[in-house]
C-alpha positions as CSV (number, residue, x, y, z in Angstrom):
1,X,0.3,42.7,-49.0
2,X,-0.3,39.2,-47.6
3,X,1.7,36.4,-49.1
4,X,1.2,33.0,-47.5
5,X,3.2,29.9,-48.3
6,X,2.0,26.5,-49.2
7,X,4.2,23.5,-48.6
8,X,3.2,20.4,-50.7
9,X,3.8,17.3,-48.5
10,X,1.0,15.0,-49.4
11,X,2.7,12.6,-51.9
12,X,3.5,8.9,-51.5
13,X,7.3,9.4,-51.7
14,X,7.5,6.3,-53.8
15,X,11.1,6.6,-54.9
16,X,12.3,7.5,-51.4
17,X,10.3,4.6,-49.8
18,X,9.2,6.7,-46.8
19,X,7.7,10.0,-46.0
20,X,10.0,12.9,-47.0
21,X,8.3,15.2,-44.6
22,X,9.5,13.1,-41.7
23,X,13.1,12.6,-42.8
24,X,15.6,14.1,-40.4
25,X,17.9,16.6,-42.0
26,X,20.1,17.3,-38.9
27,X,19.8,17.1,-35.2
28,X,17.0,19.7,-35.1
29,X,14.9,19.5,-38.3
30,X,13.1,17.2,-40.6
31,X,12.6,18.2,-44.3
32,X,9.2,19.7,-43.3
33,X,10.2,21.6,-40.2
34,X,13.3,23.0,-42.0
35,X,11.1,24.4,-44.8
36,X,8.6,25.9,-42.4
37,X,11.4,27.4,-40.2
38,X,12.9,29.0,-43.4
39,X,9.6,30.6,-44.4
40,X,9.1,32.0,-40.9
41,X,12.7,33.3,-40.8
42,X,12.0,35.1,-44.1
43,X,9.0,36.9,-42.6
44,X,6.2,34.6,-44.0
45,X,3.8,34.4,-41.1
46,X,1.2,32.2,-42.7
47,X,2.5,28.7,-43.7
48,X,0.1,26.0,-44.8
49,X,1.2,22.4,-45.1
50,X,-0.8,20.1,-47.4
51,X,-0.6,16.5,-46.2
52,X,-2.1,13.3,-47.6
53,X,-0.1,10.1,-47.3
54,X,0.6,9.4,-43.6
55,X,-1.1,12.7,-42.8
56,X,-1.7,11.9,-39.1
57,X,1.9,10.9,-38.5
58,X,3.3,14.0,-40.3
59,X,0.9,16.3,-38.4
60,X,1.6,14.6,-35.0
61,X,5.4,14.8,-35.5
62,X,5.2,18.5,-36.5
63,X,3.0,19.3,-33.5
64,X,5.8,18.5,-31.1
65,X,8.0,21.3,-32.6
66,X,5.8,24.2,-31.5
67,X,6.3,25.8,-34.9
68,X,3.3,27.8,-36.2
69,X,1.8,26.3,-39.3
70,X,-1.7,25.3,-40.5
71,X,-2.4,21.9,-41.9
72,X,-4.9,20.8,-44.6
73,X,-5.5,17.2,-45.6
74,X,-5.8,16.5,-49.3
75,X,-7.9,13.3,-49.4
76,X,-7.4,13.2,-53.2
77,X,-3.6,13.3,-53.0
78,X,-3.2,10.2,-55.2
79,X,-4.7,12.0,-58.1
80,X,-1.6,14.2,-58.5
81,X,0.2,17.2,-57.3
82,X,-2.3,19.7,-58.6
83,X,-4.9,18.4,-56.1
84,X,-2.5,19.4,-53.3
85,X,-2.0,22.9,-54.8
86,X,-5.7,23.4,-54.9
87,X,-6.1,22.1,-51.4
88,X,-3.6,24.7,-50.3
89,X,-5.3,27.5,-52.2
90,X,-8.6,26.6,-50.7
91,X,-7.1,27.6,-47.3
92,X,-4.9,30.6,-48.2
93,X,-7.1,32.3,-50.8
94,X,-8.9,35.1,-48.9
95,X,-9.4,38.8,-49.1
96,X,-6.1,40.7,-48.7
97,X,-4.0,37.9,-50.1
98,X,-1.9,39.2,-53.1
99,X,0.0,36.0,-54.0
100,X,1.1,32.6,-52.7
101,X,4.4,30.9,-52.4
102,X,4.5,27.3,-53.4
103,X,7.2,24.8,-52.6
104,X,7.8,21.0,-52.4
105,X,8.7,19.1,-49.3
106,X,11.5,17.5,-51.2
107,X,13.3,20.8,-51.7
108,X,14.3,21.4,-48.1
109,X,17.4,23.5,-48.3
110,X,16.1,26.8,-49.9
111,X,17.8,29.7,-48.2
112,X,15.9,32.3,-46.3
113,X,17.5,34.9,-48.5
114,X,16.0,33.2,-51.6
115,X,12.5,33.4,-50.2
116,X,13.1,37.1,-49.4
117,X,14.4,37.7,-52.9
118,X,11.4,36.2,-54.5
119,X,9.0,38.2,-52.4
120,X,11.0,41.4,-52.9
121,X,10.9,40.9,-56.7
122,X,7.2,40.5,-56.6
123,X,6.7,43.6,-54.6
124,X,8.9,45.5,-57.1
125,X,7.4,44.2,-60.3
126,X,4.0,42.5,-59.5
127,X,5.0,39.8,-62.0
128,X,2.4,37.1,-62.3
129,X,5.0,34.4,-61.6
130,X,8.2,34.9,-59.7
131,X,10.8,32.1,-59.3
132,X,14.5,31.6,-58.6
133,X,16.6,30.9,-61.7
134,X,20.2,29.8,-62.3
135,X,21.0,29.6,-66.0
136,X,18.2,27.5,-67.5
137,X,17.2,26.0,-64.2
138,X,14.1,27.1,-62.3
139,X,13.8,26.5,-58.5
140,X,11.7,27.0,-55.5
141,X,9.7,28.6,-54.0
142,X,7.5,29.7,-56.9
143,X,5.3,32.8,-56.2
144,X,2.0,32.9,-58.0
145,X,-0.1,36.1,-58.2
146,X,-3.6,35.7,-57.0
147,X,-4.8,36.7,-60.5
148,X,-3.7,33.2,-61.6
149,X,-5.4,31.2,-58.8
150,X,-8.4,30.5,-61.1
151,X,-6.1,29.4,-63.9
152,X,-4.6,26.9,-61.5
153,X,-8.1,25.7,-60.6
154,X,-8.9,25.2,-64.3
155,X,-5.6,23.4,-65.0
156,X,-5.4,19.9,-66.5
157,X,-4.7,17.5,-63.6
158,X,-2.5,15.4,-65.9
159,X,-0.2,18.4,-66.6
160,X,-0.3,20.1,-63.2
161,X,0.7,23.7,-62.7
162,X,3.7,23.8,-65.1
163,X,1.8,25.0,-68.1
164,X,0.3,27.9,-66.1
165,X,3.7,28.8,-64.6
166,X,5.5,28.6,-68.0
167,X,2.9,30.6,-69.9
168,X,3.0,33.5,-67.4
169,X,6.7,33.5,-66.6
170,X,8.7,36.5,-67.5
171,X,12.1,38.1,-67.3
172,X,10.7,40.5,-64.7
173,X,9.7,37.5,-62.5
174,X,12.9,35.4,-62.9
175,X,15.3,36.1,-60.1
176,X,18.9,35.0,-60.6
177,X,19.8,33.2,-57.4
178,X,23.1,31.7,-56.2
179,X,21.5,29.2,-53.9
180,X,22.1,25.5,-54.6
181,X,19.3,24.6,-52.2
182,X,16.7,26.3,-54.3
183,X,17.4,23.8,-57.1
184,X,18.2,20.7,-55.0
185,X,15.4,18.1,-55.3
186,X,15.9,15.1,-52.9
187,X,14.0,12.2,-54.3
188,X,15.9,9.0,-53.6
189,X,17.6,7.3,-50.6
190,X,21.0,7.9,-52.3
191,X,20.3,11.6,-52.7
192,X,19.2,11.8,-49.1
193,X,22.2,10.0,-47.8
194,X,24.5,12.3,-49.8
195,X,22.7,15.3,-48.3
196,X,23.1,14.1,-44.7
197,X,26.8,13.3,-45.3
198,X,27.5,16.8,-46.6
199,X,25.7,18.4,-43.7
200,X,23.4,21.4,-43.9
201,X,23.9,25.0,-42.9
202,X,21.6,26.4,-40.2
203,X,18.6,28.5,-41.1
204,X,19.8,32.1,-41.2
């Protein structure tokens, strides 16, 4: 059961004012390397990073880490997030793949245990959508069964993947998680500065 991961890191980061993928999170990692390291620690051995804005800089910085990940350039990244999802799917969708994990580069502190819990729930239930939940909040990563890949390809670019996710979500696929990092979206300089001040735990 192959389950690759797609990290969406192509956006303009307009509110942040600089590439989130390149932001240092501690003395070791950037947002991007932290996410990739977390997936690898959780046993996800195929991680695809979708880049667009400042693609060369992001890829070059990542290359110095030695971490194993594949990169795909989304030349249409300014058309919206769905274009990056589809760019990622074009790389990971192959025979033997059962589902794909999707996450955003601005959600860097997801715990390894959360990734494992999402994958384990999918293996137990084969729910079409599996996602971390806490009360009425939904976090990352989101697992999408391969049966929905074509639905994503047919999705309205103006609405993105949310209608597909919401229409196929279920109690079987909602995993109650006590992981603040799964729900922490870092979008602004103030949020980033607060994150750095607090410090981050190591990848377990």
